[in-house]
C-alpha positions as CSV (number, residue, x, y, z in Angstrom):
1,M,195.7,116.2,105.4
2,N,196.9,119.8,105.2
3,E,195.3,121.7,102.0
4,P,197.4,124.5,100.8
5,S,196.5,127.9,102.2
6,V,194.7,130.7,99.8
7,T,196.0,134.3,100.9
8,R,192.3,136.2,100.3
9,T,192.6,140.4,100.7
10,Y,189.8,141.2,102.3
11,T,189.7,144.8,100.8
12,F,187.4,146.7,99.2
13,P,189.3,149.7,97.6
14,K,187.9,152.9,95.7
15,R,188.9,151.2,92.2
16,E,186.2,148.3,92.9
17,H,183.2,151.1,93.9
18,L,181.1,152.3,90.9
19,C,181.4,156.2,90.8
20,S,180.9,156.5,86.9
21,K,177.4,158.1,86.2
22,K,177.5,157.0,82.9
23,R,178.4,153.2,84.0
24,I,175.4,153.7,86.9
25,E,173.1,154.4,84.0
26,E,174.1,151.7,82.1
27,L,173.8,149.2,84.9
28,F,170.2,150.9,85.9
29,N,168.7,151.9,82.1
30,R,169.3,148.6,80.0
31,K,166.8,145.8,80.8
32,N,169.7,143.9,83.3
33,P,169.3,140.9,85.4
34,S,168.3,141.4,88.5
35,L,167.5,139.0,91.8
36,G,165.9,139.5,95.5
37,V,166.9,138.1,98.9
38,Y,164.7,140.3,101.2
39,P,166.0,142.8,102.3
40,L,168.3,143.3,99.1
41,R,168.2,143.8,95.6
42,L,171.4,143.0,93.3
43,T,171.2,143.9,89.6
44,W,174.5,143.4,87.6
45,L,175.7,143.8,84.2
46,P,177.2,140.7,82.5
47,A,180.8,141.0,81.5
48,P,181.5,140.3,78.0
49,A,184.1,137.5,78.9
50,R,184.5,135.9,82.3
51,T,186.9,137.8,84.2
52,A,189.0,137.0,87.8
53,T,189.0,140.6,88.3
54,P,185.9,142.0,91.0
55,P,183.4,144.3,89.4
56,E,182.6,147.5,90.4
57,V,180.3,147.8,93.1
58,L,177.5,150.5,93.6
59,I,175.5,150.2,97.6
60,T,172.7,152.0,97.8
61,V,169.7,152.7,100.7
62,P,166.5,154.9,99.8
63,K,166.2,157.8,100.8
64,R,162.7,157.6,100.7
65,T,162.5,154.6,103.1
66,F,165.0,155.9,105.7
67,K,165.1,159.6,105.9
68,R,167.6,160.3,108.5
69,A,171.1,160.0,106.8
70,V,172.8,158.2,110.0
71,D,170.3,155.1,109.5
72,R,171.3,154.8,105.5
73,N,174.9,155.9,106.3
74,R,174.7,152.9,108.5
75,L,173.2,150.4,106.6
76,K,175.6,151.2,103.3
77,R,178.5,150.6,106.2
78,L,176.9,147.3,107.2
79,L,176.3,146.4,103.3
80,R,180.1,147.6,102.3
81,E,181.4,145.4,105.0
82,A,179.5,142.2,104.2
83,Y,180.5,142.8,100.3
84,R,184.3,143.0,101.9
85,L,184.1,140.1,103.8
86,N,182.4,137.9,101.0
87,K,183.9,139.3,97.6
88,Y,186.2,136.2,97.4
89,R,182.8,134.2,96.4
90,L,183.1,136.2,92.9
91,T,186.3,136.4,92.2
92,E,187.8,133.0,93.1
93,V,185.2,131.0,90.6
94,E,186.9,128.7,88.3
95,N,187.2,129.9,84.9
96,G,186.3,133.5,86.3
97,H,182.8,135.3,86.9
98,P,180.6,136.9,84.5
99,V,180.0,139.8,86.3
100,A,180.9,143.5,85.3
101,L,178.9,145.9,87.3
102,L,176.9,144.9,90.0
103,G,174.7,147.0,92.1
104,I,173.4,146.2,95.6
105,L,170.5,147.8,96.8
106,Y,168.7,147.7,100.6
107,T,164.8,147.2,99.8
108,G,163.9,146.5,103.4
109,K,162.0,148.7,105.6
110,E,163.1,148.1,109.1
111,K,166.9,148.5,109.8
112,S,169.0,144.9,109.8
113,E,172.3,143.9,111.2
114,L,175.2,142.8,110.1
115,P,174.4,138.6,110.6
116,L,171.4,138.9,108.5
117,I,172.8,141.5,105.6
118,E,175.9,138.9,105.7
119,K,173.7,136.0,105.4
120,K,171.5,137.4,102.6
121,L,174.5,139.1,100.4
122,I,176.2,135.5,100.2
123,S,172.6,133.7,99.1
124,G,172.5,136.7,96.5
125,L,175.8,136.1,95.3
126,N,175.8,132.4,95.0
127,R,172.1,133.0,93.4
128,L,174.0,135.6,90.9
129,L,176.5,132.9,90.2
130,A,174.3,130.5,89.3
131,E,171.7,132.8,87.5
132,A,175.0,134.5,85.8
133,S,176.5,131.5,84.4
134,V,173.0,130.3,82.5
135,Q,172.5,133.5,80.8
136,P,174.6,134.5,77.9
137,A,176.8,137.7,77.8
138,P,175.5,140.6,75.6
């Protein structure tokens, strides 16, 4: 009856942050697949082969929508927390996941709280895995 427990590390270290200007341009300049789960938009670059390592992630909130830095920083902090708690959905996929780079963009016009952001992010990650599994890698 007892299932073997899986030890998960709920971390989001610096090496998983997408910081390289060149890689960010690669993520957004090409016609990469994306999907919207209001108030989020997920854009990703397919990996050449399935991998178990987590993708590099970019989290962004537009200055045009949220003029005050405190509002943008809070939303980014909530997005990072939601991703940190749920990235295992990407890394624990059987045979590995097909994503190399992932961009999480906040597109909503109003501020949201963690439960809603986390619910939408989970929904988006599940859709991303379903769509990315169907599409061939470049």
